[in-house]
C-alpha positions in Angstrom: -62.9 -36.7 52.3 -64.0 -40.3 52.2 -62.6 -43.4 53.7 -61.7 -46.2 51.3 -61.1 -49.9 51.9 -58.1 -51.4 50.2 -57.7 -55.2 49.8 -55.2 -57.5 48.2 -56.0 -58.9 44.8 -54.1 -61.3 42.7 -51.0 -63.1 43.8 -49.4 -62.5 47.2 -46.4 -60.2 47.5 -43.6 -59.8 50.0 -44.7 -56.2 50.8 -47.2 -55.6 53.5 -50.7 -54.5 52.5 -50.2 -51.2 54.3 -46.9 -50.5 52.5 -48.5 -51.3 49.1 -51.4 -48.8 49.9 -48.9 -46.1 50.9 -46.8 -46.7 47.8 -49.8 -46.6 45.4 -51.3 -43.5 46.9 -47.9 -41.8 46.8 -47.5 -42.7 43.1 -51.0 -41.3 42.4 -50.0 -38.0 44.2 -46.8 -37.7 42.2 -48.7 -38.3 38.9 -51.0 -35.4 39.8 -54.2 -37.4 40.3 -55.4 -34.8 42.8 -55.6 -37.3 45.7 -54.1 -36.9 49.2 -53.8 -39.3 52.1 -55.2 -37.3 55.0 -53.5 -36.9 58.4 -56.0 -39.3 60.1 -54.1 -41.8 58.1 -54.4 -45.5 57.7 -55.9 -48.3 59.8 -55.2 -51.9 59.2 -57.7 -54.6 60.1 -59.1 -57.9 59.0 -62.6 -59.4 58.6 -64.0 -62.6 57.2 -62.5 -61.9 53.8 -58.9 -61.3 55.1 -56.7 -58.3 55.6 -57.8 -54.8 54.7 -56.6 -51.2 55.1 -59.0 -48.3 55.7 -57.5 -45.0 54.5 -58.9 -41.5 54.6 -58.3 -40.0 51.2 -59.4 -36.8 49.6 -59.6 -36.5 45.8 -61.8 -35.8 42.9 -65.0 -37.9 42.6 -64.3 -41.3 41.1 -60.5 -41.1 41.5 -60.3 -44.8 42.4 -61.9 -45.9 39.2 -59.3 -43.9 37.2 -56.6 -45.5 39.3 -57.6 -49.1 38.8 -54.6 -50.0 36.7 -52.1 -48.5 39.1 -53.8 -50.1 42.1 -53.9 -53.5 40.3 -50.1 -53.1 39.6 -49.7 -53.0 43.3 -52.0 -56.0 43.9 -54.8 -53.8 45.3 -58.5 -53.2 44.8 -60.3 -50.2 46.3 -63.8 -49.4 47.3 -65.5 -46.7 49.4 -65.7 -47.6 53.1 -69.3 -48.0 54.4 -70.2 -48.8 57.9 
């Protein structure tokens, strides 16, 4: 299990950042990407770069790289969370 940071990219949308993350992760689960949003869930926050979502996700190594197109379709970019 690893925590990932999701941020908006591209043009703004009407949907909240949290809802876009949940929708994208659900689509990835349905497509059989082997990922799962863990029970600890999602935390929304912001920093000097704007809004962000930290989500605990389990999945095969590098899943976020393979999901780039789907994440971009939802106006998201993803990177591992580091403290």
